[in-house]
C-alpha positions in Angstrom: 37.4 15.0 76.4 40.4 13.0 75.4 40.2 9.2 75.9 43.4 7.1 76.0 43.6 3.2 75.9 46.2 1.5 78.1 46.8 -2.2 77.6 48.7 -4.4 80.1 49.3 -8.2 80.3 46.4 -10.1 81.7 43.4 -12.3 80.7 42.2 -11.2 77.2 39.0 -9.1 77.3 38.7 -9.2 73.5 38.5 -5.4 73.6 37.6 -4.1 70.2 40.5 -2.3 68.5 43.1 -3.5 71.1 45.3 -5.2 68.4 46.2 -8.3 70.5 45.5 -11.8 69.3 42.5 -13.6 70.9 43.6 -15.6 73.8 46.5 -13.3 74.7 46.7 -12.0 78.2 45.8 -8.3 78.0 43.7 -5.8 79.8 42.5 -2.3 78.9 42.1 0.8 81.0 40.5 4.0 79.7 41.7 7.3 81.1 39.8 10.6 80.3 41.4 13.9 80.2 40.0 17.3 79.2 41.1 18.8 75.8 44.5 20.3 75.8 44.7 24.1 75.8 46.5 24.0 72.5 43.5 22.2 70.9 41.1 24.8 72.2 43.3 27.5 70.9 43.4 26.0 67.4 39.6 25.7 67.3 39.2 29.3 68.4 41.8 30.5 65.9 40.1 28.6 63.1 36.7 30.2 64.0 38.4 33.6 64.2 39.9 33.2 60.8 36.6 32.2 59.2 34.8 35.2 60.7 36.1 37.8 58.2 35.1 35.6 55.3 31.6 35.1 56.7 31.3 38.8 57.3 32.4 39.5 53.8 29.9 37.1 52.4 27.1 38.7 54.4 28.0 42.2 53.2 28.1 41.1 49.5 24.9 39.0 49.8 22.9 41.5 52.0 20.9 42.9 49.0 19.8 39.5 47.9 18.9 38.5 51.5 17.0 41.7 52.0 14.9 41.0 48.8 13.8 37.7 50.2 13.2 39.2 53.6 10.7 41.6 52.1 8.1 38.7 52.4 8.4 38.8 56.2 5.6 40.7 57.9 6.5 44.4 58.4 3.3 45.9 59.7 1.4 48.5 57.7 4.0 48.6 55.0 3.5 44.9 54.3 -0.3 45.5 54.0 0.3 48.3 51.5 2.6 46.2 49.5 0.1 43.4 49.4 -2.6 45.8 48.1 -0.2 47.1 45.4 0.7 43.6 44.3 -2.9 42.5 44.1 -3.7 45.6 42.1 -0.8 45.0 39.7 -1.7 41.3 39.4 -5.2 42.2 38.2 -4.1 44.9 35.8 -0.5 45.2 34.5 1.5 42.3 35.9 0.2 39.7 33.4 1.3 42.0 30.6 4.8 42.4 32.2 5.2 38.6 32.4 3.9 38.0 28.9 6.2 40.6 27.4 9.2 39.4 29.3 8.6 35.8 28.2 8.2 36.7 24.6 11.2 39.0 24.6 13.4 36.3 26.3 12.2 33.6 23.9 12.8 35.5 20.7 16.2 36.8 21.9 17.2 33.3 22.9 16.3 31.8 19.6 17.8 34.6 17.5 21.1 34.7 19.5 21.4 30.9 19.4 20.9 30.9 15.6 23.4 33.7 14.9 26.0 32.7 17.5 25.9 29.0 16.6 26.0 29.6 12.8 29.0 32.0 13.2 30.8 29.5 15.5 30.2 26.5 13.2 31.3 28.5 10.1 34.7 29.7 11.4 35.4 26.4 13.1 34.4 23.8 10.5 35.1 25.6 7.3 38.0 27.4 5.8 37.4 30.5 3.5 39.1 33.8 2.8 39.2 36.0 5.8 38.3 33.3 8.3 41.3 34.1 10.7 40.2 37.7 10.8 36.6 37.0 11.3 37.3 34.7 14.3 38.1 37.7 16.5 36.1 40.4 14.6 32.9 38.5 15.6 33.7 39.5 19.3 33.5 43.2 18.6 29.8 43.5 19.6 30.8 42.7 23.2 32.2 46.2 23.3 28.8 47.7 22.6 26.4 48.1 25.5 23.0 47.1 24.4 21.5 50.5 25.2 24.1 52.3 23.1 23.2 50.1 20.2 19.5 51.0 20.8 20.3 54.8 20.7 22.3 54.4 17.5 19.5 52.5 15.6 16.8 54.9 16.9 18.8 57.9 15.8 19.2 56.6 12.3 15.9 54.7 11.6 13.3 56.8 13.4 10.7 58.9 11.5 12.9 62.0 11.7 16.1 60.0 11.1 18.4 60.5 8.1 17.3 57.3 6.3 13.5 58.0 6.3 14.1 61.7 5.5 16.3 60.7 2.5 13.7 58.3 1.2 10.9 60.8 1.4 12.9 63.5 -0.3 14.3 61.3 -3.0 11.2 59.4 -4.0 8.5 61.9 -3.0 7.0 59.6 -0.3 5.1 60.6 2.8 4.5 59.2 6.3 6.4 56.5 8.0 8.4 54.3 5.7 10.0 51.9 8.1 8.7 49.9 11.1 8.9 51.6 14.5 12.3 51.0 16.0 11.1 51.5 19.6 9.1 48.2 19.8 9.4 44.7 20.9 10.8 43.7 17.6 13.4 46.5 17.7 14.5 45.3 21.2 14.9 41.8 20.0 17.0 43.0 17.1 19.3 45.0 19.5 19.6 42.2 22.0 20.3 39.5 19.4 23.2 41.3 17.7 24.6 42.6 21.0 24.6 39.4 23.0 25.2 36.6 20.4 29.0 36.6 21.2 28.3 34.8 24.5 27.0 31.9 22.5 29.6 32.2 19.8 32.5 32.0 22.3 31.2 28.9 24.0 30.1 27.1 20.9 33.3 27.8 19.1 35.3 26.4 22.0 33.1 23.2 22.1 33.4 22.7 18.3 37.1 23.4 18.1 38.0 20.7 20.6 37.0 17.6 18.6 34.4 18.4 15.9 36.9 18.3 13.0 38.1 14.8 13.9 34.6 13.4 14.3 33.3 15.1 11.2 36.2 13.7 9.2 35.4 10.2 10.6 31.7 10.7 9.5 32.9 11.7 6.0 35.0 8.6 5.7 31.8 6.6 6.6 30.0 8.2 3.7 27.9 10.8 5.5 27.1 13.9 3.4 28.0 17.4 4.7 24.4 18.2 5.9 24.2 15.1 7.9 27.7 15.6 9.4 26.7 19.0 10.6 23.3 17.9 12.0 24.4 14.6 13.5 27.9 15.4 14.7 28.7 19.1 15.0 25.4 20.4 16.4 25.1 17.7 19.2 28.6 18.5 20.3 27.8 22.2 20.5 24.4 21.7 22.2 25.7 22.0 25.9 27.7 25.1 25.0 24.8 26.7 23.2 22.6 26.0 26.2 25.1 27.7 28.5 25.3 30.6 26.2 21.6 31.0 26.0 21.3 31.0 29.7 23.9 33.9 29.9 22.0 35.8 27.1 18.7 35.4 29.0 20.3 36.6 32.2 21.6 39.7 30.4 18.2 40.3 28.8 16.4 40.1 32.1 18.9 42.3 33.8 18.7 45.0 31.2 17.0 48.3 32.0 18.4 50.8 29.4 16.9 49.2 26.2 13.5 48.3 27.6 13.1 51.6 29.3 14.2 53.6 26.3 12.0 51.6 23.9 9.0 51.9 26.3 8.7 48.1 26.7 6.8 47.0 29.8 8.9 44.1 31.2 9.3 42.8 34.7 12.3 45.1 35.3 10.3 48.2 34.5 7.5 46.9 36.7 9.9 46.8 39.6 11.0 50.4 39.1 7.4 51.5 38.8 6.4 49.8 42.0 9.3 51.4 43.7 9.5 54.9 42.2 5.9 55.6 41.0 4.0 53.9 43.8 6.7 54.7 46.4 6.6 51.2 48.0 10.0 49.5 48.3 8.5 46.3 49.8 6.3 45.8 46.8 9.3 46.4 44.5 11.4 43.9 46.5 8.6 41.3 46.4 8.4 41.7 42.7 12.2 41.4 42.5 12.1 38.0 44.2 10.2 36.5 41.2 12.9 37.9 38.8 15.6 36.7 41.1 14.2 33.2 41.3 14.0 33.1 37.5 17.7 34.2 37.3 18.7 31.5 39.7 17.0 28.9 37.6 18.8 30.2 34.5 22.1 30.1 36.5 21.5 26.5 37.4 20.9 25.7 33.7 24.1 27.4 32.8 26.1 25.5 35.4 24.6 22.1 34.3 25.3 23.0 30.6 28.9 23.9 31.5 29.4 20.6 33.2 28.0 18.7 30.3 30.3 20.7 28.0 33.4 19.8 30.0 32.3 16.2 29.9 31.9 16.2 26.2 35.3 17.8 25.5 37.2 15.9 28.3 40.4 14.4 27.0 39.9 15.6 23.5 42.8 17.5 21.9 42.5 20.1 19.2 42.5 18.9 15.7 46.0 19.1 14.3 46.3 16.4 11.7 46.0 17.3 8.0 43.1 14.9 7.6 41.0 16.8 10.3 41.5 20.4 9.1 38.4 22.6 8.4 36.7 21.9 5.0 37.9 24.3 2.3 35.0 26.3 0.7 35.1 27.8 -2.8 32.8 29.8 -5.0 29.3 30.7 -3.8 29.8 28.6 -0.6 32.7 30.7 0.4 30.7 33.9 -0.2 27.8 32.5 1.9 30.1 31.6 4.8 31.7 35.1 4.6 28.2 36.7 4.8 27.2 34.5 7.8 30.1 35.9 9.7 30.1 39.5 8.5 26.4 40.3 8.9 26.4 39.9 12.7 29.4 42.2 13.0 27.8 44.8 10.7 24.6 44.8 12.6 26.1 44.6 16.1 29.1 46.9 15.8 29.9 48.6 12.5 26.5 50.1 11.8 25.9 51.4 15.3 29.4 53.0 15.4 28.8 54.7 12.0 25.4 55.9 13.1 26.9 57.6 16.1 29.8 59.0 14.2 27.4 60.9 11.9 26.5 63.6 14.4 30.2 64.0 15.3 31.0 64.6 11.6 28.0 66.8 11.0 28.2 69.4 13.7 30.7 69.4 16.5 29.3 72.4 18.2 26.2 70.6 19.6 28.3 68.1 21.4 28.7 68.6 25.2 32.5 69.0 25.1 32.5 71.2 28.2 31.1 68.6 30.6 32.4 65.5 28.9 35.6 65.6 30.9 33.7 65.8 34.2 31.5 62.8 33.2 34.5 60.8 32.2 36.3 61.6 35.4 33.3 60.5 37.5 33.1 57.2 35.6 36.9 56.6 35.9 36.8 57.4 39.6 34.0 55.0 40.4 35.5 52.3 38.1 38.9 52.6 39.6 37.7 52.5 43.2 35.5 49.5 42.5 38.2 47.7 40.5 40.8 48.0 43.3 38.4 46.8 46.0 37.1 44.0 43.9 40.6 42.7 43.2 41.5 42.9 46.9 38.4 40.9 47.8 39.1 38.4 45.0 42.7 37.9 46.1 41.6 37.4 49.7 39.0 34.8 48.8 41.1 33.0 46.3 44.0 32.8 48.8 41.7 31.6 51.5 40.5 28.8 49.3 44.1 28.0 48.3 45.2 27.7 52.0 42.1 26.3 53.6 39.6 24.7 51.2 37.1 23.8 53.9 33.3 24.0 53.6 33.0 27.5 55.0 35.5 29.0 52.6 34.0 27.3 49.6 30.5 28.3 50.6 31.6 32.0 50.9 33.2 31.9 47.4 30.1 30.4 45.9 27.9 33.0 47.5 30.1 35.8 46.2 30.1 34.2 42.7 26.4 34.4 42.5 26.4 38.2 42.5 27.1 38.7 38.8 23.9 36.9 37.9 21.8 39.3 40.0 20.2 42.1 37.9 21.2 45.6 38.8 17.6 46.5 39.6 17.4 43.7 42.2 20.6 44.8 43.8 19.4 48.4 44.1 16.1 47.4 45.7 17.8 45.0 48.0 20.4 47.6 49.1 18.0 50.4 49.8 15.4 48.2 51.6 17.5 47.5 54.7 18.7 51.1 54.7 15.1 52.2 54.9 14.4 49.9 57.8 17.4 51.1 59.7 16.6 54.7 59.0 13.0 54.2 60.3 14.4 52.5 63.4 17.2 55.0 64.1 16.6 58.3 62.2 19.5 60.1 64.0 22.1 57.8 62.4 21.9 59.4 59.0 22.5 56.0 57.3 20.4 56.8 54.3 22.4 59.9 53.4 25.6 57.8 53.7 24.4 55.3 51.1 22.5 57.6 48.7 24.5 60.9 48.9 28.0 59.5 48.7 29.9 56.9 46.7 29.5 54.3 49.4 26.2 52.9 48.2 27.1 52.8 44.5 30.5 51.1 45.1 28.7 48.6 47.4 26.3 47.8 44.7 29.1 47.5 42.2 31.0 45.1 44.5 27.9 42.9 44.9 27.6 42.5 41.2 31.2 42.5 39.9 33.3 40.9 42.6 32.5 37.6 40.9 34.2 38.8 37.7 37.4 39.6 39.5 37.2 36.4 41.5 36.9 34.2 38.4 39.9 35.9 36.8 42.1 35.5 39.9 41.0 31.9 40.4 42.0 31.1 36.8 45.4 32.6 37.6 45.7 30.4 40.8 44.9 27.3 38.7 48.1 27.8 36.8 50.3 28.0 40.0 51.4 24.5 41.1 50.6 23.6 44.7 54.1 22.3 45.0 55.3 25.9 45.2 53.2 26.4 48.4 54.6 23.2 49.9 58.1 24.3 49.2 57.6 27.7 50.7 55.9 26.2 53.8 58.9 23.8 54.3 61.2 26.8 54.2 59.2 28.5 57.0 57.3 31.0 54.9 54.2 32.5 56.5 50.9 33.3 54.9 51.7 37.0 54.1 55.2 36.1 52.8 53.7 33.3 50.7 51.2 35.7 49.1 53.5 38.6 48.6 56.7 36.7 47.5 55.3 33.6 45.7 51.8 34.1 44.6 51.7 37.8 43.7 54.5 37.8 41.1 52.7 35.0 39.3 49.2 36.6 39.6 50.1 40.1 38.3 48.6 39.4 34.8 45.5 37.8 36.2 44.9 40.6 38.7 45.4 43.2 36.0 42.9 41.5 33.8 40.4 41.2 36.7 40.8 45.0 37.4 40.3 45.8 33.8 37.2 43.7 33.4 35.6 45.2 36.6 36.5 48.7 35.4 34.8 48.2 32.1 31.7 46.6 33.6 31.4 49.6 36.0 31.7 52.1 33.2 28.8 50.4 31.3 26.6 49.7 34.3 23.3 51.7 34.1 20.5 50.8 36.6 22.5 50.9 39.8 24.4 53.9 38.7 21.3 55.9 37.7 19.6 55.4 41.1 22.6 55.3 43.6 25.0 57.9 42.1 25.9 60.8 44.3 24.4 64.2 43.5 26.1 66.1 40.7 28.2 63.2 39.7 26.8 61.8 36.5 28.7 59.2 34.6 29.0 58.5 30.9 26.4 55.7 31.0 23.8 57.9 32.9 24.4 60.9 30.7 24.1 58.9 27.5 20.7 57.5 28.7 19.4 60.9 29.8 20.4 62.6 26.6 18.8 59.8 24.5 15.6 59.9 26.6 15.4 63.6 26.0 15.7 63.0 22.2 19.1 64.6 22.1 20.6 61.6 20.3 23.3 63.6 18.6 24.7 64.7 21.9 24.4 61.2 23.3 26.8 60.0 20.7 29.9 61.4 22.4 29.5 59.6 25.8 28.2 56.5 24.0 31.3 56.3 21.8 33.5 56.8 24.8 31.9 53.7 26.4 32.5 51.7 23.2 36.1 52.7 23.2 36.6 51.6 26.8 34.8 48.3 26.0 37.1 47.5 23.1 40.1 47.0 25.5 39.0 43.7 27.0 37.6 42.5 23.7 41.0 43.0 22.1 42.7 41.1 25.0 40.2 38.3 24.6 40.7 38.1 20.8 44.5 38.0 21.3 44.1 35.1 23.8 41.9 33.2 21.4 44.3 33.7 18.5 47.3 32.5 20.6 45.4 29.3 21.6 44.4 28.6 18.0 47.9 28.5 16.7 
C-alpha cells in the first residue's frame, strides 16, 4: 500500500515528520492507495531476472547438495550405507584418516619450506641467473602430479634403468633404492609438483615491501639472519598460509598419485565404498567428511588472503637504490642458485628427461596409431567446456556488474566454491541424484544420458572449473572503469549493447585467458574423466593412467608428455605477466 501525507493549515498536531514549526497551524491527512502497476511490474521483472542466475547456481551446486543430502533417510539403501560405514569405521577407515593426515602434514611442511625458500631467495637477494630462475621456478605447474609419479616410478623402480645400471656396474643384487610407490614417494611427488602455489604467493608478498623493511632493519644494525627471521618471514606468513591451504586442497583432491602408488587415503576409500561395495550413499556420506575438510581449508585460504592484502596495502614495490636485493657473491651465490635450481630439477626437468628416455630408445612401442584419437577426445571435451565456462563466467560477471545485489553476489560465491571441491566428490554427487531419478522413473533413461554421453562429464567439468573462468573474467572487469557504463547508459545503450559494444572489446584478453586455463585444467583432470567419460572416448589423462597402471610406463610417456606440453602454455603466460610487473 502507498501512504501519502497531506498537510493543510490548522491547529498544529505536532505530527512527526511534518516539517512545520511547533505552534504552526497545520493538519495532516493520510490517504492509502494500492501499489501502482508499474511498481508491481518492476518487482516481477526483478524476480524474473534473478531466476536464471538462481537456476544456474542450483545446476552447478547440485553435486555438492546431493552429497549432503545423502545423510537423509532413504529406506533400505540408507540402512545398507550405515552398515558399510560402521564396518569401515571398525576396520579400514582409521587407517585412511591416519594416512591422509600424515600425507597432508608432510606435504604442507615440505612445500612450505621449498616454496618459501625459493621465493625469499629470488626476492631478497641478487645473484647470477636470478631473473631467469624467477619464471623457471613456475615450470612444475605444467606437470600433473600423476605424470611426475609415472616418470619417477619408471626410472627408480626395481627394474628401472638406474637400479639395473647400479647392479650391472658394481655387481650388486636386490633392491638398491627405497620403494618409490610409498607414502614417502607420494610426499616427494606432491612437494615438488605443488610448491609453485606457495612460491607465487610468497614472492608477491615479499616483493611488495620486504626490501624496504629489511633495509631499515640493516640500518638499525640487525644481522642478515635476524632480518630474515624477524622481517621477511612474518611478512610472508599470510601468503604461505594461503599457499599451504591450496596445496592441501590439491593433495586431498588427488586420485592419480595415491591410486597408482597404492596409498590408502580418504579419496581411495570413497571410490572403494562406491565401486567395490556398490553403495553410492555410503560413498557420498564418506565424501561429506572430505568436503567439510576442504571447506575448512578454503576458509583458511580466504582469511590468509585477507591478511595478506592487509599487510601489503598501500605499499609500493621497492624501487630506490638503497632497497634493492642484497648482492650475493662466492659460495653464498652458489647456495642461492642451488636453492632455486633443485626444485625445478626435481619437479620438471628430471621427470621430462625420464619420460623422454623411452621415446629415444624405441619409437615402435609407442601408441602412435591411437594417439591422435585420444588427443582429439581431450581437445573436444576441453573446447566444449571452455566455451561453456566462459559464457557462464561472462553472464555472472556482467550480472554482478549491473546488479550487485545479495542474490547475484550469493550466486557468484556459490559458483566460486566449485574449484575447491575434489573431483571424486563431484562424481559421487553427480551420480547420486541420477540414481535416485532413475529408480523413481526408469523409463526416462536419464542415467544413460549422463554416463553414456558427454553431458555428464561436461557437467562435472563446469562444476569444478567455472570458478577458474569466473575469476579471470572478474579480474578483467576490475580494469574497466564504471564510468564507461554510466556514459553508455546516458546515451541510451541497453544491456546487450553495453556487453557487446563496450565490455566485450575490453574483455577479449581476459576471456581468452579464462578459456585457456579451463581447457588446460580439463585436459589434466583425471578422477571425473575416468568415471564419467563416454564409451570408447578415452582422453590423454585416462590413457596415461591406464598404461601406467598396467606397467606400460614407456607407452604412457607419449600422452604424459602431451599433457605437459599443453600445461606449459598458461605457465609461459603467467611467467610473462610476472616479468612485465617486475620491470
